[in-house]
C-alpha positions, 0 to 999 in steps of 0.5 A, spaced: 741 508 631 748 511 633 752 506 631 758 508 635 755 506 641 756 498 639 763 499 636 768 496 641 775 496 640 781 491 642 785 485 640 780 480 638 780 479 630 772 480 630 774 487 630 779 487 625 774 486 620 771 493 618 770 499 621 765 504 625 760 507 621 756 513 621 749 513 625 743 513 621 744 508 616 740 501 615 744 496 618 745 488 618 745 485 625 748 477 625 748 472 631 754 468 631 757 462 635 763 457 634 770 460 637 767 466 639 759 468 641 756 474 640 753 479 635 756 483 629 753 489 626 755 491 619 754 496 613 748 494 609 752 495 602 758 493 603 757 488 610 763 491 613 763 491 620 761 497 624 762 493 631 760 487 635 759 485 642 760 478 646 754 474 649 757 468 651 751 464 648 750 460 642 744 464 639 740 461 634 735 467 632 736 475 632 731 481 631 732 488 633 727 493 635 725 500 633 729 503 639 735 498 637 734 493 642 737 486 640 733 480 642 737 473 641 734 466 642 738 461 645 736 454 648 731 455 653 733 463 654 730 469 650 735 475 651 734 482 650 740 487 650 741 494 649 745 497 643 751 497 647 751 490 648 748 490 656 744 485 658 737 488 660 732 482 660 734 474 661 728 470 660 729 463 662 724 458 661 724 453 667 724 447 662 731 446 660 728 441 654 725 447 651 729 450 645 728 457 642 730 456 635 728 463 632 725 470 634 722 476 631 719 482 633 713 487 631 711 493 634 711 492 642 711 484 641 716 479 640 714 472 637 719 466 638 719 459 635 720 453 640 721 446 640 723 440 645 718 437 650 713 442 646 712 445 639 710 452 638 711 459 638 710 464 644 708 471 644 711 476 649 712 483 651 718 486 648 720 490 654 719 485 659 719 478 655 713 476 659 708 471 656 702 474 653 700 467 649 702 461 646 700 457 640 702 449 640 703 448 633 706 440 633 711 442 628 719 443 629 720 450 626 727 453 625 725 460 623 719 465 625 717 471 622 711 476 623 708 481 619 705 488 620 698 485 621 700 480 627 700 474 622 706 469 624 710 465 619 714 458 620 719 455 617 719 447 619 722 442 614 719 442 607 713 446 610 712 454 610 706 455 615 702 461 616 698 462 623 694 468 626 696 470 633 690 466 635 693 460 633 689 459 627 693 455 621 691 460 615 696 456 610 700 450 610 705 450 604 708 443 603 714 442 598 713 436 594 720 434 595 721 432 603 729 433 602 728 440 602 729 444 609 726 451 610 731 454 615 729 461 615 723 466 614 723 474 613 717 478 611 716 485 607 710 487 605 706 482 601 712 478 600 715 472 604 722 470 603 725 463 605 731 460 605 732 452 604 737 447 604 737 439 602 737 437 595 737 444 593 740 450 596 737 457 595 731 462 597 724 462 595 719 469 594 712 467 596 705 471 597 704 472 604 696 470 603 697 464 599 704 462 600 704 461 593 711 461 590 713 468 586 720 466 584 726 462 587 734 463 587 739 458 587 745 460 591 749 454 592 750 456 599 747 452 606 744 458 609 741 458 616 738 465 616 735 470 611 733 477 612 731 483 607 731 490 607 727 496 604 729 495 597 732 490 593 737 486 598 736 479 601 741 477 606 743 470 608 747 467 614 751 461 612 757 458 615 762 464 616 759 467 610 754 473 610 751 474 603 747 479 600 743 478 593 738 482 589 731 479 588 733 477 581 738 472 584 745 476 583 750 476 588 752 483 590 756 481 596 760 475 599 763 477 606 767 471 608 770 471 615 777 469 616 776 464 621 772 458 619 770 456 625 765 462 626 758 460 624 753 466 623 746 463 625 741 468 624 741 475 620 736 481 621 736 488 617 734 494 620 
């Protein structure tokens, strides 16, 4: 992507952290709320900021398409922005009791988890945000991911679940400690990554077919979102921090935003 398109300069402190970078790099995107509400774009190695844009909404989930369009989940809204931060589509669900908790993309389809008066996930056209289908799951999901084959993964309490796009439950991994809360999920290849809080704080890596655990890392941070890059990097959104870890649990970067009221709610790597 042409990074300079997202760069925006002014007096706000959100811009004073980081600089504009060169186009073509792998990038980290994160949604934030608190004293400011918007999207930040950062270098994948240093987590230095390239740019940002204000949205005015409190987003709980973010994903980015191959064409650099950015999608946010916020209350009963799903929104699509271009890379400059221009709002292209605002899909408002008519029932205000519906809350979209997270959003993910695969090809020309997005999926979004929702709770409130209904519990499930919706499957929508990535351009128009019109609904193709929906699945009632009965679980209150805080995170959603979709793999290259269309399988959908949910983080819900102490459960990690896998569904087909036809709403068939394919796997339900229930962690034996009910105080564990899976907060976010991401998928790369045949591996599912999930952040968790509660009596333990960290992330787990699991087989996408069976959801059996391969490894876990104790981080000590209360992460709300997780993302992975094409190499060894795992990224967490936690309060006013964005972290990068290796798969071997080594903390590589800790980006602390200087305003503690800023809360990073979700993270995505493209």
